[in-house]
N, C-alpha and C positions, 0 to 999 in steps of 0.2 A: 768781112769786108764786104764794102759798098762799091760798086761798080762805078765809074765814071763816066759822066753824061756823055752819048755817043754823039760826040763833033771833034772835032780833028784839033783845038786849041783848048780842049778840057783839061784839067789838072787830073792827075790820076791821085784818085784817094786810096792811098796805099792802108789805112787802118782805121775801123771805127769802133772803139771797144768799149764796153759797159761791162765792168767787172765788179762782182759782190764779194767781198770779204767777210766772212761771219763774225771772226774773232773779232773782239771789241776790247780796248783797255779801260780799266776801273775809271768812274768818272772821278775829274778833280773836285774837291770841297769847293761847294758855292754853285757848281756849274751842272748842268743838266748832264744826264747818264749819256754814256756814248753811245750812237746810233751806226751800226756798220754801214749803212746806206752813206754817210759822210766821210766815211774813213779817207784819210790822205796821208800818207807816209812815204817819203823818200830815202833810199839807201841803197849801198853798194852789193847787196846779198843776190844771191842766185835769183834768176828772173824767172822761173817756171811758175809762179804766181804773181807775176807783177802784170799791171794792166797796160802798162806802157817803160819802156827800156830804152835808153839812149846810150849807143855803142858810137862810138868816134873812132876815127881811122887809128890804126894801130896800137887799139885799146887791147884788144884780146883775140888770142887765136881759135876761140870756140866759134862753134857753128852758129850764124843768129838764129834766135828764136822767133817763134810767130809774132811776140809782142815788141821786137826791137825796131828801132828806127836808126838806120845808119844816117851819121853825120861825117860832114869831109872836113872835120877840123881834125887835126892831128894830136894824140895822147903824147903828150911832154912828160907827165908825172902824176904821181896820185894813184887811185884803185883801178886797176885794169879790168874789172869786172864792170858792165855796163850801168848806169845810173838807173836805178829800178824806180818806178812809181806805182804804189799799192794805191789803187783808189774803189772806193765804195762805190754803187752804181747810182750817186746822186752825179757822178760825173762821167763825163764822156771824151775821150781824146780822137781827134782827125787829125791825120796827115796826109799834105798835099803837096804835089810836085809839078811846076809848070815849066815847060820848054819857052826859052824866050824864042822870039821869031828874030832874026838878023841883030842880037843883041838889045832888042828892045823890052828893057828892064820895066819902064813905066807901063807898057802894053800887059805883060806877064804880072806884074803885081796888079794891075785892075782885074785882069781875069780870075785870079786865084782869089783874091778877095771878093770878088763878087760871087763866086761859085762858093766860098764858104759863108757869106751872108745868106746865100739861098739856101744853104743845107741847114744853117743852125736855127734859123728863125722860124719859128713853127713847130720846132722837132719838141721833143720831150725834153733836150736841154738847151735851152734858147738861149744862154747867157754866157758870152764871151770873157773867160776869167784870165788867163794868161795865154800867149801867144808868142813862139819862136818864131825867125827868120833868117834862114840863112842863105845868101847868094854870093856868088863869085866875085872878085875885083870890086868890092865894094866902093873903093875911092877913085875908081879910075874916073876921067872926065874932069873938067874944070869948072868952076862957079857953078852956077844951075843944070851945069849937064854931068854934073858928078853922079855916078851911078847910085847911091842912096840918097840923094835929091829925088833922082827920077823916078826912085822905087814912093817914096812919101808923096811924090804926085799921083801915081797910079792908085796907090791906096785909098789916097782921100778921094779918088773920082769914084771908086766901088763902094765905100760903106754906107750904112745907113745914119740917121740921126743918133738912135740907140748905141751904136757903137760909138760915138763921141761923147755919150752923157752918162758918166766921162768914159774914156778909154781904158779896152784892159790893159794889165801890165803887159812888159813884151820885153823882146830881145831883137837887135837886128845885128848880125855879127857876118863878115866877111870869112867865108871858107875856102877851101884850096880846090874848088870844083873849075875855078874860073868862069868866065862869063857865059851863059848858056841854060841855066838851070838853079830856078828860085824852089827853094821848100820851104814849108810851113807846116808848123805843129800848133796844135790850138788845144788847148783845155777848156773843156765847156761844164755849163753846171746848171741842173734843176734850180737853181737859186740863184741870185746875183752875191757877188762878193761886194767887199769893201775895198773901195780904191783906194790907195793912200797916196800922198805928196809929201814931199821932204821940205821942211821949213828951210833948209839952207840951199835948195834949187829953185830955179822958175819952173813951172812946170812945161814939161816937154810942147806941151799943147798950143802953148802961149807963147813960144820962142819969138823973137823979132824977124822980122825980113830977113837979116844978115845970115840965116842958115837955113836959107830955101824960100822958093815959091809957095810952099805947104810946110807948115810945122808939123814934127814927127806926132804921129796919134799913138802915144801910150802913156799909162801911169806910171809912177816910180815904183808902186808894189800893189799888191792886192792880199786883204786878209779873208781866208775862208773859214768858216765854220765859225764865225766869232763868238757864238751864244752858246757851242755845244762844247764837247767833253775834248774834244780832238781838233783845236784851233789850229792853221799851219798861216804861215805869214811866208809869201812869195814874192821876193826881191827881184825886181825889173834889171835889166844890164845896170849897170851902175860904176859910172867914171870919176874921173878928176875934174869936176865941174861944180862951179859953186856961183849961182845966179844962174846966167845961161853962158860963162863964159871957162874956158878950158882953163885948167890950172897948170903949173909945175910942166910945161912942154920942154922934153928932153931929158926929163928925170924922172925913170921909171918906178923908183923907190918911193919918192914923194907923191908922185902919180897912185900908187897904191895906197898910201898912207891916206890920201885924200880921199880916196873912193872908200876904204873900211870908215873914215869919220861921217861921210855920205850914208853908208850902211848903218852906222848905229844910230844915226838920226831918223832914219826910216823906221826902224825897230821901236824906237822912243815912241815914234806917233802909233805904231801897231800896239805899245802899251796902254797907249792913251783910249785907244779906239775899242780894245778889247776887255781893258782892266785885267790881263793877263802881264806875265813879264816874258817878253822876248831879247835875248841876248847873242851876243855871236858865239857863246858857248852851246847855245842850244841850236848850232846849225846841223842839218841832216847831209844835206850836200852843197856844195859850193863849187862853183866852176870860175876859174881864173883865166881868161883869154889873154892870151900876149902877142903882139902883133910881130914880137923878134923872139924866135926859140932862146937864144942867146941870153935872153933876159930871166930865166928860168932861176938862176941860183939867187940873183937878187930880189926876185918876186919870194920865193922860199922862205928867205930869211924876215923878209917883214912879215907874210904871214904865220909863220913861227913864231912870232913874238906880239902875236894881235889877240892870243885867247879863243882862235877858232879850234876846232878840234882837226888838227892838219890830216888825220887819218880820213877824213872826210872830204880834202880838198882837193880836186880835179885840176890839172894845169893843161890845157890844150893852145894851140895855136891858132890865132882869129885875128883878123883885123876889124878893129873900133870903126863903127861909122864915121868918128871924127879924123881925119887923116892925121892931125896934130897930137892924138893920144896914142898912147902903147899898150894902156892895160884896161880891163873892165871885169866886172864883178858880178855874179847872179848867186841867188840861194834859195834854199827853202830852211827855213825855222820853224821850231815846237817852241812851246812855252815851257819855262821852269815848272 
C-alpha cells in the first residue's frame, strides 16, 4: 500500500502492486525466451496469485481479496469470478479514488491526474500503458457542460507532455455510483508500450471541436512486450464510431457489430507492429459495457457469432461516454 499525500483533496491510492511470477511459458519460434518479469496475462481464475483483480458489482459473493479493485458497474452475465491480471515485475498498478467537491468533475479529474503523474514520473515504472476511468453520471449536462467533456478538460489540465506523446490506451465509463467519486486504475511499465491507432477511426486526441473544448486523451490500444515471447494487445474502449462519427444510433446490435469491426481492425494493426497474429479467438478477457441491461440478450447473440471465446466475455452495466451510443468493448488479446 502507498499512503495518500496528507491533504484533504488528495486521492486515496488504494493499491500499488509489483508482483513477480516466476513461471514462464515456452518461447515462441523466432522470438526471445520468455522473461517472467515481463509476463502479463488476464483470466477469470482464482485471484490468490493475481497482481490485480477487477471485481464488479453483483459479480461474486466471495470476500474481496487484497488485490481486488471494486468497480461499480453491475455484472450482467459472463464469468462471476473477478477478472484477474497476472503481472511480472516489469509492471505496476495504481488505483486512485478522488471525491468530487460539489460535483466538480473537472476539478476531481485535474487533481487525480496530477497525483498520478507525480507518482509515476521518476519512479521505477514511469510509463503509463493503460488507464481505466470510472465516474458516475458521465453524460449529465448539456454541450460543453457534459460531465465527460468536463472530465477531459480536467485531465488535460493536469497531464504532462509525455502523457500526450502519445497518450496511453484508456477507457472512460459511467458507473452506477452517481456523481461524487472518480475512480482511476492505471497499469504502468518499466518500458513504454507501442500505442496503436485504428485506421477506421480518427485518433481520439485529434477529434474536432464538436466533441468538446479538449479532445479525449487516449490511444485506441497498446501493444506490450512486442519483442518478447508473451506480447499482449490491450484494446481501449471501442465503440461504434467510424472516423469521428457515431454509427447506428438506436440499434445496439449494429453498434456492436461495428465495434467488433473496429476491434478487428485494431488487431490487424497489432499484427503489423509485432509480426505476430492477434485475432478475436485469442481474447483472454473481454468486457462488454451496456447502457441498457435489457440489451443483454441481443449483445450475447452478436458476440456468440463473432468468433470470440464466449467463456471469456463479461457483460457489465455501464454508460458509454457518447450519450447516443449504447455499447462499448475493451479487451486483452494474446497472439496465436
